[in-house]
C-alpha positions in Angstrom: -12.4 -65.3 -99.3 -16.0 -65.1 -100.2 -16.7 -63.5 -103.6 -19.7 -63.0 -105.8 -21.3 -66.4 -106.6 -21.3 -65.7 -110.4 -23.8 -64.7 -113.0 -26.8 -66.7 -114.1 -24.7 -67.9 -116.9 -22.8 -70.1 -114.4 -25.8 -71.3 -112.5 -26.1 -74.6 -114.2 -22.5 -75.3 -115.1 -20.7 -78.5 -114.1 -17.1 -79.5 -113.9 -15.6 -83.0 -113.7 -12.0 -83.4 -112.6 -10.7 -86.9 -113.0 -7.2 -87.8 -111.6 -5.5 -90.7 -113.4 -3.4 -91.6 -110.5 0.4 -91.7 -111.2 0.1 -91.1 -114.9 3.1 -88.8 -115.2 4.3 -87.5 -118.6 7.9 -86.6 -118.1 10.4 -85.6 -115.4 10.1 -82.2 -113.7 13.2 -79.9 -113.8 14.0 -80.8 -110.2 13.4 -84.6 -110.6 17.1 -85.4 -110.1 16.8 -84.1 -106.6 14.3 -86.9 -105.9 16.3 -89.6 -107.8 13.9 -89.4 -110.7 15.9 -87.8 -113.5 14.7 -89.0 -116.9 11.4 -90.5 -115.7 8.4 -90.6 -118.0 5.7 -92.9 -116.8 3.4 -93.1 -119.9 6.3 -92.8 -122.3 8.2 -95.7 -120.8 5.0 -97.7 -120.2 4.3 -97.5 -123.9 7.8 -98.5 -124.8 7.6 -101.6 -122.5 4.2 -102.6 -123.8 5.1 -102.1 -127.4 2.6 -99.2 -127.8 -0.6 -98.1 -126.0 -4.1 -98.3 -127.4 -5.8 -95.1 -126.3 -7.7 -93.6 -129.2 -9.9 -91.3 -127.1 -7.2 -89.9 -124.9 -5.0 -89.7 -128.0 -7.6 -87.7 -129.8 -7.7 -85.2 -126.9 -4.0 -84.6 -127.3 -2.2 -87.1 -125.0 0.3 -87.9 -127.7 1.4 -84.3 -127.9 2.6 -84.3 -124.2 5.4 -86.8 -124.5 6.5 -89.5 -126.9 4.0 -92.3 -126.4 4.3 -95.3 -128.8 0.9 -96.1 -130.3 -0.5 -92.6 -129.4 0.3 -90.2 -132.3 0.0 -86.5 -131.8 -3.6 -85.5 -132.5 -4.2 -82.9 -135.3 -7.3 -81.7 -133.5 -6.6 -81.8 -129.8 -8.7 -80.3 -127.0 -7.0 -78.2 -124.4 -3.8 -80.0 -123.6 -0.5 -79.5 -121.9 1.7 -80.4 -119.0 1.4 -79.3 -115.4 4.2 -78.8 -112.8 4.1 -79.2 -109.0 3.6 -76.1 -106.9 5.6 -77.4 -103.9 7.8 -80.2 -102.6 6.8 -83.9 -102.7 5.7 -86.4 -105.2 2.8 -88.3 -103.5 -1.0 -88.1 -103.5 -1.1 -85.4 -100.9 1.3 -83.1 -102.8 -0.4 -83.8 -106.1 -4.1 -83.7 -105.3 -3.8 -80.7 -103.0 -1.6 -79.0 -105.6 -4.4 -79.4 -108.1 -6.6 -77.4 -105.7 -4.1 -74.7 -104.9 -2.5 -76.0 -101.7 1.3 -76.3 -101.7 3.0 -78.3 -98.9 5.0 -75.8 -96.9 7.9 -78.3 -96.4 8.6 -81.9 -96.8 6.9 -84.0 -94.1 8.8 -86.7 -92.2 10.1 -89.6 -94.2 11.9 -92.9 -93.4 14.1 -93.7 -96.4 16.0 -96.4 -94.3 13.0 -97.7 -92.5 11.6 -96.7 -89.0 14.3 -96.7 -86.3 13.5 -98.7 -83.1 12.9 -95.7 -80.9 10.5 -94.1 -83.4 8.8 -97.5 -83.9 8.2 -97.6 -80.1 6.7 -94.1 -80.2 4.4 -95.2 -83.1 3.3 -98.2 -81.1 2.4 -96.0 -78.1 0.4 -93.7 -80.4 -1.4 -96.6 -82.0 -2.0 -98.4 -78.8 -0.8 -101.6 -80.4 2.4 -103.6 -81.1 3.5 -103.4 -84.7 5.7 -105.4 -87.0 8.5 -104.5 -89.3 8.7 -100.7 -90.0 10.6 -101.5 -93.2 10.8 -99.7 -96.6 8.9 -101.9 -99.0 5.8 -102.2 -101.1 2.5 -103.7 -99.9 2.8 -107.1 -101.6 6.3 -107.8 -100.4 5.2 -106.7 -96.9 2.4 -109.4 -96.9 4.8 -112.0 -98.3 7.5 -111.2 -95.7 5.4 -110.6 -92.5 1.9 -111.9 -93.3 2.4 -115.2 -91.5 3.9 -113.6 -88.4 1.1 -111.1 -88.4 -1.5 -114.0 -88.3 0.5 -115.7 -85.5 1.0 -112.6 -83.3 -1.9 -110.3 -84.3 0.6 -107.4 -84.7 -0.3 -105.3 -87.7 2.4 -104.8 -90.3 3.9 -101.3 -90.5 5.8 -100.3 -93.7 6.9 -97.1 -95.4 8.3 -95.6 -98.6 11.8 -94.5 -99.3 10.5 -91.3 -101.0 7.1 -90.5 -99.6 5.8 -89.3 -96.2 3.6 -92.2 -95.5 3.1 -95.0 -93.0 1.0 -97.9 -94.1 -0.6 -100.4 -91.8 -1.6 -103.8 -93.1 -3.8 -106.3 -91.2 -5.7 -109.5 -92.0 -9.4 -108.9 -91.7 -9.8 -112.1 -89.7 -7.1 -110.9 -87.2 -7.9 -107.2 -87.1 -11.4 -106.2 -88.3 -11.4 -103.3 -90.8 -13.1 -100.9 -88.3 -10.4 -101.6 -85.7 -7.7 -101.1 -88.3 -9.2 -97.7 -89.3 -9.3 -96.7 -85.6 -5.7 -97.8 -85.1 -4.6 -95.7 -88.1 -6.5 -92.6 -86.8 -4.9 -93.0 -83.3 -1.5 -93.4 -84.8 -1.8 -90.2 -87.0 -3.3 -88.1 -84.2 -1.0 -89.4 -81.5 2.4 -88.7 -83.1 4.3 -85.5 -82.4 4.6 -83.2 -85.4 8.2 -84.3 -86.1 7.0 -87.9 -86.6 3.6 -87.3 -88.1 3.6 -88.3 -91.8 1.5 -86.7 -94.5 -0.7 -89.9 -94.5 -1.3 -93.0 -92.5 -2.9 -95.6 -94.8 -5.0 -98.6 -93.7 -4.3 -101.7 -95.9 -6.7 -104.6 -95.0 -6.1 -108.0 -96.6 -7.5 -111.5 -96.5 -6.8 -115.0 -97.7 -4.7 -118.0 -96.6 -0.9 -118.0 -96.2 0.7 -117.7 -99.6 -2.4 -116.3 -101.2 -3.0 -113.0 -99.4 -4.9 -110.3 -101.3 -5.9 -106.8 -100.4 -9.6 -106.1 -99.7 -11.7 -102.9 -100.0 -11.4 -100.8 -96.9 -8.4 -98.7 -97.5 -8.5 -95.3 -95.9 -5.9 -92.5 -96.0 -5.7 -90.6 -92.7 -4.3 -87.1 -93.3 -4.0 -83.8 -91.6 -6.5 -81.3 -93.1 -4.9 -78.6 -95.3 -3.7 -75.6 -93.3 -4.4 -73.1 -96.0 -7.6 -72.6 -98.1 -8.1 -74.5 -101.3 -10.1 -74.0 -104.4 -12.6 -76.4 -102.9 -13.1 -74.0 -100.0 -13.6 -71.2 -102.5 -16.3 -73.1 -104.3 -18.2 -74.0 -101.1 -17.9 -70.4 -99.9 -19.5 -69.3 -103.1 -22.4 -71.7 -102.8 -21.2 -74.2 -105.3 -21.5 -77.9 -104.4 -18.5 -80.2 -104.4 -18.8 -84.0 -104.8 -15.8 -86.2 -104.0 -15.2 -89.7 -105.3 -12.5 -92.1 -104.1 -9.4 -91.2 -102.1 -9.6 -87.5 -102.9 -11.8 -87.2 -99.9 -9.2 -88.7 -97.6 -6.4 -86.7 -99.1 -8.2 -83.5 -98.0 -9.3 -85.1 -94.7 -12.9 -84.6 -95.8 -12.5 -80.8 -96.0 -14.3 -79.0 -98.9 -16.8 -81.6 -99.9 -20.6 -81.6 -99.7 -21.1 -85.2 -100.7 -18.6 -88.1 -100.9 -18.6 -91.6 -102.5 -16.3 -94.4 -101.5 -14.5 -96.0 -104.5 -11.5 -98.3 -103.9 -11.4 -99.5 -107.6 -11.4 -97.8 -110.9 -14.7 -99.5 -111.8 -16.3 -98.1 -108.7 -15.1 -94.6 -109.4 -16.1 -94.8 -113.0 -19.6 -96.0 -112.0 -19.9 -93.1 -109.6 -19.0 -90.6 -112.2 -21.4 -92.2 -114.7 -24.1 -91.7 -112.0 -23.1 -88.1 -111.3 -23.2 -87.2 -115.0 -26.9 -88.2 -114.9 -27.9 -86.7 -111.5 -25.6 -83.7 -110.9 -27.2 -80.4 -111.9 -24.3 -78.1 -111.0 -21.0 -77.9 -109.2 -17.8 -80.0 -109.2 -17.2 -83.7 -109.2 -13.6 -84.5 -108.1 -12.7 -88.1 -108.9 -9.6 -90.3 -108.4 -8.9 -93.4 -110.4 -6.5 -95.2 -108.1 -5.5 -98.5 -109.8 -3.0 -97.1 -112.2 -1.0 -96.3 -109.1 -2.0 -98.6 -106.3 -2.7 -101.9 -108.1 -0.4 -101.7 -111.2 2.1 -98.9 -111.0 3.9 -99.8 -107.8 4.0 -103.4 -108.8 5.4 -102.6 -112.3 2.6 -104.5 -113.8 2.7 -102.8 -117.2 0.1 -105.1 -118.8 -2.4 -104.3 -116.0 -1.5 -100.6 -116.2 -2.2 -100.6 -119.9 -5.5 -102.5 -119.5 -6.6 -100.0 -116.8 -5.8 -97.1 -119.2 -7.8 -98.8 -122.0 -10.8 -99.0 -119.6 -10.3 -95.3 -118.7 -10.1 -94.5 -122.4 -13.4 -96.2 -123.1 -15.1 -94.5 -120.2 -13.8 -91.1 -121.4 -15.5 -91.8 -124.7 -18.8 -92.3 -122.9 -18.3 -89.2 -120.8 -17.6 -87.1 -123.8 -20.9 -88.2 -125.4 -22.8 -87.0 -122.4 -21.2 -83.6 -121.9 -23.2 -80.5 -122.6 -22.1 -76.9 -123.5 -22.1 -76.0 -119.8 -19.8 -78.8 -118.8 -16.0 -78.9 -118.3 -14.1 -82.2 -118.2 -10.5 -82.2 -117.0 -8.3 -85.3 -117.0 -5.0 -85.0 -115.2 -2.7 -86.8 -112.7 -0.9 -86.2 -109.4 2.6 -87.6 -110.0 4.2 -90.5 -111.8 5.2 -94.1 -111.0 7.6 -94.9 -113.9 7.9 -98.7 -114.6 11.4 -98.1 -115.9 12.6 -96.4 -112.7 15.1 -98.4 -110.6 12.6 -98.2 -107.7 8.9 -98.9 -107.3 7.9 -95.6 -105.7 6.3 -92.4 -107.0 8.3 -90.3 -109.5 8.5 -86.5 -109.6 6.9 -85.8 -113.0 4.7 -83.4 -114.9 1.0 -84.3 -114.8 -0.9 -84.4 -118.1 -3.7 -81.9 -118.8 -6.5 -82.9 -121.1 -9.6 -80.7 -120.9 -12.8 -80.4 -122.9 -14.8 -77.1 -122.7 -16.8 -75.0 -125.1 -15.8 -71.4 -125.7 -18.2 -68.4 -125.7 -19.2 -69.1 -129.2 -20.2 -72.7 -128.3 -17.3 -74.4 -130.2 -14.8 -76.6 -128.5 -11.6 -74.9 -127.2 -8.4 -76.2 -128.8 -5.3 -74.8 -127.2 -2.0 -75.7 -125.6 -1.6 -74.8 -121.9 1.5 -75.5 -119.9 1.3 -74.4 -116.3 1.0 -75.7 -112.7 -1.3 -78.2 -111.0 -3.2 -75.3 -109.4 -4.4 -74.1 -112.8 -7.0 -76.9 -112.6 -8.6 -75.6 -109.5 -8.4 -72.0 -110.7 -10.1 -73.0 -114.0 -12.9 -74.8 -112.1 -13.5 -71.8 -109.9 -13.8 -69.5 -112.9 -15.9 -71.9 -114.9 -18.4 -72.5 -112.1 -18.6 -69.1 -110.4 -17.5 -66.6 -113.1 -14.9 -65.1 -110.9 -11.2 -65.8 -110.0 -9.7 -66.5 -106.6 -6.6 -64.3 -106.8 -5.5 -65.2 -103.3 -4.7 -68.7 -104.4 -2.2 -70.0 -106.9 -3.2 -71.0 -110.4 -4.5 -69.4 -113.6 -7.5 -70.5 -115.6 -7.0 -72.1 -119.0 -10.6 -71.3 -120.1 -12.4 -68.0 -120.5 
């Protein structure tokens, strides 16, 4: 896989890839196969909210990707377009790995009707702990339904999704300390046979009295490392540093990163990127902004979703002011979570592409690019190393 590390022209280049989690911009052609025909996360969010206030993202071209009330099509967009999945699935694993050129070979195990009793017993054996529930639900409902019983029995709450390959384990920090919860999730993932091992096991610590439970920092996503090389591996093989911020590190099971920063909130991830803009001299920063999915999207909290996007819009304005001619900024997503969908799960959608880069003459590139998620990783590799990685999917959208 190793290739020339690039010319001196790339020696001080930087790339920043920011994933606006779950900010889909319209159903993929096969969305009906996932029960997601007609979905459009940002378009429907704007309709529900009576318009979105996103002047910076709008200026980059967001309003040219789907009909977003309040965000008119820019007349001077940056690089903009829509990106399709490169494999099955519609969760964080499929989306983030797809951005870096890794397609899931087949759908991982799912439990659309909840976890059967015999499989729950196998999961308990793997975890080394009795578990509650095993139902299809979202995190808040799980706490409301089983939180009191969890406090009484000490049995962590297991729940899953109707559409994603995920097992989530919630536990009160006073009953199961966070470190113990993390260890339980790792045992569960490692101990299950392949036919029962999900794409992710997610730790969900919470605190508070009965009737007022709230999640706490300490989420981790335990995943199997990618079985094929990614664009992150290409960068590291070519001597280019990779910095991970937020859950992107867990999604890749830590593979492909030189440094990592924990960020369980958008504010934490934005602060980390602000710092990297000042200290990073070369390489890639790969960042996830989780709250549009985790905190607001699944809960159909459209006001919170909109507020989070306004914060991202303001942060993007600051980042643009600090970019130099050797910098590439990419804003994208991994999937959707349409507030107008009849369910509260992820939706199979295009991801937005908004990218800022200077061309060979030093002027900003302004172009439409529709492609696949892997085009992001392919572009970063070319930008930072001066050479493509033809063995991986994706094509660069910058020269």
